[in-house]
C-alpha positions as CSV (number, residue, x, y, z in Angstrom):
1,M,4.6,-13.8,-12.4
2,S,3.4,-16.3,-15.0
3,K,1.1,-15.1,-17.8
4,S,-1.0,-18.2,-17.4
5,L,-2.4,-19.8,-14.2
6,I,-4.4,-22.9,-13.3
7,L,-6.8,-22.8,-10.4
8,K,-8.4,-25.9,-9.1
9,F,-10.6,-26.2,-6.0
10,S,-13.4,-28.1,-4.3
11,C,-15.8,-27.0,-1.6
12,K,-19.3,-27.3,-0.4
13,D,-21.7,-26.0,-3.1
14,Q,-23.1,-22.6,-2.2
15,P,-24.3,-19.5,-4.1
16,G,-21.8,-17.0,-5.5
17,I,-18.7,-19.2,-5.8
18,V,-18.1,-18.8,-9.5
19,S,-18.9,-15.1,-9.4
20,A,-16.4,-14.5,-6.6
21,V,-13.6,-16.4,-8.3
22,A,-14.1,-14.8,-11.7
23,T,-14.4,-11.3,-10.2
24,F,-11.3,-11.8,-8.1
25,F,-9.1,-12.8,-11.0
26,Y,-10.4,-10.1,-13.2
27,K,-9.4,-7.5,-10.6
28,Q,-5.9,-9.1,-10.5
29,G,-5.5,-8.7,-14.2
30,F,-6.5,-12.1,-15.6
31,N,-9.1,-13.3,-18.1
32,I,-10.6,-16.8,-18.3
33,E,-9.2,-19.1,-21.0
34,E,-11.0,-22.3,-20.0
35,S,-13.3,-23.2,-17.1
36,F,-14.9,-26.4,-16.0
37,Q,-17.4,-26.9,-13.1
38,H,-19.2,-29.8,-11.6
39,E,-21.6,-30.2,-8.7
40,D,-21.8,-33.6,-7.1
41,A,-25.6,-33.9,-6.3
42,Q,-25.0,-36.7,-3.9
43,T,-22.5,-35.1,-1.7
44,G,-23.3,-31.4,-2.3
45,H,-19.7,-30.6,-3.2
46,F,-18.6,-28.2,-6.0
47,F,-15.6,-28.7,-8.2
48,M,-13.9,-26.2,-10.5
49,V,-10.8,-26.0,-12.7
50,T,-10.1,-22.7,-14.5
51,M,-7.2,-21.6,-16.7
52,F,-6.5,-17.8,-16.5
53,K,-4.4,-15.7,-18.8
54,A,-2.9,-12.4,-17.8
55,I,-4.3,-9.2,-19.3
56,P,-1.4,-7.2,-21.0
57,G,-0.1,-4.5,-18.8
58,Y,-1.0,-6.1,-15.4
59,T,1.6,-7.3,-13.0
60,I,1.2,-8.9,-9.6
61,N,3.5,-10.7,-7.2
62,E,2.7,-14.4,-7.0
63,N,2.8,-14.6,-3.2
64,K,0.5,-11.6,-3.0
65,L,-2.0,-13.3,-5.4
66,H,-2.0,-16.5,-3.3
67,A,-2.5,-14.5,-0.1
68,R,-5.3,-12.5,-1.5
69,F,-7.1,-15.5,-3.0
70,A,-6.7,-17.3,0.4
71,E,-9.4,-14.9,1.8
72,I,-11.9,-16.2,-0.8
73,A,-10.8,-19.8,-0.2
74,D,-11.3,-19.4,3.5
75,R,-14.7,-17.9,3.0
76,Y,-15.9,-20.9,1.1
77,A,-13.8,-23.5,2.9
78,M,-12.0,-24.5,-0.3
79,T,-9.4,-27.2,-0.8
80,W,-7.5,-25.3,-3.5
81,E,-4.3,-25.0,-5.6
82,I,-3.0,-22.3,-7.9
83,R,0.0,-23.1,-10.1
84,D,1.9,-21.7,-13.0
85,K,0.5,-23.3,-16.2
86,E,3.8,-22.7,-18.0
87,V,5.8,-24.7,-15.5
88,K,6.1,-28.4,-16.3
89,L,5.2,-30.9,-13.6
90,K,8.2,-32.9,-12.6
91,I,7.7,-36.6,-12.5
92,L,9.8,-39.6,-11.4
93,I,8.9,-42.9,-13.0
94,A,9.2,-46.3,-11.4
95,V,9.3,-49.5,-13.5
96,S,10.2,-53.1,-13.2
97,K,10.8,-55.4,-16.2
98,W,8.1,-54.4,-18.7
99,G,8.9,-51.3,-20.6
100,H,5.9,-50.6,-22.8
101,C,4.3,-48.0,-20.5
102,L,7.7,-46.4,-19.8
103,N,8.7,-46.2,-23.5
104,H,5.4,-44.6,-24.4
105,L,5.9,-41.9,-21.7
106,L,9.5,-41.3,-22.7
107,N,8.6,-41.1,-26.4
108,T,5.7,-38.6,-25.9
109,W,7.9,-36.6,-23.5
110,K,10.8,-36.5,-25.9
111,N,8.7,-35.4,-28.9
112,G,7.2,-32.6,-26.8
113,S,3.6,-33.9,-26.8
114,L,3.6,-34.6,-23.1
115,F,4.1,-31.4,-21.2
116,V,6.0,-32.8,-18.2
117,D,9.6,-32.8,-17.0
118,I,10.8,-36.4,-16.5
119,V,13.5,-36.2,-13.9
120,G,14.6,-39.8,-13.7
121,V,13.6,-43.5,-13.5
122,V,13.9,-45.9,-10.6
123,S,13.7,-49.6,-10.9
124,N,14.1,-52.8,-9.0
125,H,15.6,-54.4,-12.1
126,E,18.3,-53.4,-14.5
127,D,16.3,-54.4,-17.7
128,M,15.3,-50.8,-18.6
129,R,18.6,-49.1,-18.0
130,S,19.8,-48.9,-21.6
131,M,16.5,-47.5,-22.9
132,V,16.3,-44.9,-20.2
133,E,19.9,-43.8,-20.6
134,W,19.4,-43.6,-24.4
135,Y,16.8,-40.9,-23.6
136,G,19.5,-39.2,-21.5
137,L,17.9,-39.7,-18.2
138,P,19.4,-40.9,-14.9
139,Y,18.5,-44.5,-13.9
140,S,18.6,-45.7,-10.3
141,Y,18.7,-49.4,-9.6
142,L,17.0,-50.2,-6.3
143,P,16.6,-53.9,-5.9
144,V,13.8,-54.8,-3.4
145,S,13.6,-57.7,-1.0
146,K,11.6,-58.3,2.2
147,E,14.7,-57.3,4.2
148,N,15.4,-53.9,2.4
149,K,11.9,-52.8,1.3
150,A,11.6,-49.9,3.8
151,E,15.2,-48.8,2.9
152,Q,14.6,-48.8,-0.8
153,E,11.3,-46.9,-0.4
154,A,13.1,-44.3,1.6
155,K,15.5,-44.0,-1.3
156,I,12.6,-43.4,-3.8
157,L,11.4,-40.6,-1.6
158,Q,14.9,-39.2,-1.4
159,E,15.1,-39.3,-5.2
160,M,11.8,-37.4,-5.4
161,N,13.1,-34.8,-2.9
162,D,16.5,-34.5,-4.6
163,K,15.0,-34.0,-8.0
164,N,12.0,-31.9,-6.8
165,A,9.6,-34.4,-8.3
166,D,6.0,-33.5,-8.0
167,C,4.7,-37.0,-8.4
168,L,5.6,-40.6,-8.9
169,I,4.4,-42.6,-11.9
170,L,4.3,-46.4,-11.5
171,A,4.8,-47.6,-15.1
172,R,4.3,-51.3,-14.4
173,Y,6.4,-51.2,-11.2
174,M,5.6,-54.6,-9.9
175,Q,6.0,-53.9,-6.2
176,I,3.3,-53.2,-3.6
177,L,4.1,-49.9,-1.9
178,S,3.9,-49.8,1.9
179,N,1.1,-48.1,3.6
180,Q,3.5,-45.5,4.9
181,L,4.8,-44.6,1.4
182,C,1.2,-44.5,0.0
183,D,0.2,-42.1,2.7
184,K,3.2,-39.8,2.1
185,L,2.4,-39.8,-1.7
186,E,-1.4,-39.3,-1.4
187,G,-2.6,-37.7,-4.6
188,R,0.9,-37.7,-6.0
189,A,1.4,-41.2,-7.2
190,I,-0.3,-42.8,-10.2
191,N,-0.4,-46.5,-11.0
192,I,-1.4,-48.4,-14.2
193,H,-3.3,-51.6,-13.4
194,H,-3.5,-54.1,-16.3
195,S,-7.2,-54.7,-15.8
196,F,-10.5,-52.8,-16.0
197,L,-11.0,-52.1,-12.3
198,P,-12.7,-52.8,-10.0
199,G,-12.6,-56.3,-11.6
200,F,-9.6,-58.7,-11.6
201,K,-7.4,-57.0,-9.0
202,G,-4.0,-58.2,-7.9
203,A,-1.7,-60.5,-9.9
204,K,-2.3,-61.9,-13.4
205,P,-5.6,-60.1,-14.1
206,Y,-5.5,-61.2,-17.8
207,H,-5.4,-64.8,-16.7
208,Q,-8.2,-64.2,-14.3
209,A,-10.2,-62.6,-17.2
210,H,-9.5,-65.5,-19.5
211,E,-10.8,-68.0,-16.9
212,R,-14.0,-66.0,-16.7
213,G,-14.4,-65.8,-20.5
214,V,-14.7,-62.0,-20.6
215,K,-15.3,-60.3,-23.9
216,L,-13.7,-57.0,-23.0
217,I,-10.3,-56.4,-21.3
218,G,-8.9,-53.1,-20.3
219,A,-6.5,-51.0,-18.2
220,T,-7.0,-48.6,-15.4
221,A,-4.9,-45.6,-14.2
222,H,-5.6,-44.6,-10.7
223,F,-4.1,-42.8,-7.7
224,V,-2.2,-45.0,-5.4
225,T,-3.6,-45.7,-1.9
226,S,-2.8,-48.2,0.8
227,D,-5.8,-50.3,-0.4
228,L,-4.3,-52.4,-3.3
229,D,-5.9,-51.4,-6.6
230,E,-8.6,-49.4,-4.9
231,G,-7.4,-45.9,-5.4
232,P,-9.5,-43.2,-7.1
233,I,-9.7,-44.0,-10.9
234,I,-8.4,-41.4,-13.3
235,E,-8.7,-43.1,-16.8
236,Q,-9.7,-46.4,-18.3
237,E,-9.9,-48.0,-21.7
238,V,-11.1,-51.4,-23.1
239,E,-10.5,-53.6,-26.1
240,R,-12.8,-56.4,-27.4
241,V,-11.5,-60.0,-27.2
242,S,-13.0,-63.4,-28.0
243,H,-13.0,-67.0,-26.7
244,E,-10.2,-67.7,-29.2
245,C,-7.7,-65.5,-27.3
246,T,-5.2,-67.2,-25.1
247,P,-4.1,-65.5,-21.8
248,E,-0.8,-64.6,-23.5
249,E,-2.6,-63.0,-26.4
250,M,-4.7,-61.0,-23.9
251,V,-1.5,-59.8,-22.2
252,E,-0.2,-58.7,-25.6
253,I,-3.3,-56.8,-26.5
254,G,-3.4,-55.3,-23.0
255,R,0.1,-53.8,-23.2
256,D,-1.0,-51.2,-25.9
257,I,-4.0,-50.2,-23.8
258,E,-2.0,-49.8,-20.6
259,A,0.5,-47.5,-22.3
260,I,-2.2,-45.3,-23.7
261,V,-4.2,-45.1,-20.5
262,L,-1.2,-44.3,-18.3
263,S,-0.1,-41.6,-20.7
264,R,-3.6,-40.0,-20.7
265,A,-3.7,-40.0,-16.9
266,V,-0.3,-38.4,-16.7
267,R,-1.4,-35.7,-19.2
268,L,-4.6,-35.0,-17.3
269,H,-2.7,-34.7,-14.0
270,A,0.0,-32.5,-15.6
271,E,-2.7,-30.2,-17.0
272,G,-4.3,-29.8,-13.6
273,R,-7.6,-31.4,-14.7
274,I,-8.1,-33.9,-11.9
275,L,-9.8,-33.2,-8.5
276,L,-10.2,-35.8,-5.8
277,N,-13.8,-36.5,-4.7
278,G,-13.4,-39.0,-1.8
279,N,-12.5,-42.3,-3.4
280,K,-13.4,-41.0,-6.8
281,T,-12.1,-38.3,-9.1
282,V,-13.6,-35.5,-11.0
283,V,-11.8,-35.3,-14.4
284,F,-12.2,-32.3,-16.7
285,S,-11.0,-33.4,-20.2
286,R,-11.3,-31.3,-23.3
């Protein structure tokens, strides 16, 4: 059994939830390291993420812990998850021709500051192969056309299954995933959109922003859904620009923002700090 656990859950707000959870884990031999709570006043839902650390001398079987906590979860009708804080989340990355987001993820992973296990990279182009293989990771070339899109998406799923990947990270993967794949990866696929959503969706958002004369451009990391660029937002950032900037200059400025925002989103997901709230997220950051 791990010495550290992450519990995350949501349910209808009602008296006694926090007390019941804290008491349960204390009786199982755990102390609270960190805890975050939020009540959505509009929906009446309660959200909680708590990190627990084992008290020295206590041991318990992980399956028994889950079974015992299920009684509390059922009592409050929770949507919940308990996982080992010391086990890295396994991620598969998808990329096309632009490597700035990919490189940032690989670099932070390699230097140990991003607590994940990158299990491989898939791409519809060969451009990023040399960089990925330099990092010692497997690279799968899966070119996509209208005729083979379903077949290639099935191969992405197979890659995830073969490598036991927990989630798929779209690091400027310039393909629209099918509704079927989006449904299968609900809550397990994160995309970086090169715009401050919900504005300027779809293709060439920096050019759209330039045409509107915006003074701020940004990037948005969000969960992938079948509605294009409409998934629950995880993280965003902006940078000031002026009328002097060309669309190409905006693209260049945006690349740095995109890499940082996607990395933050992956980190938050890996640390178990994100809960879905309908088409929104509750994000507990430090």
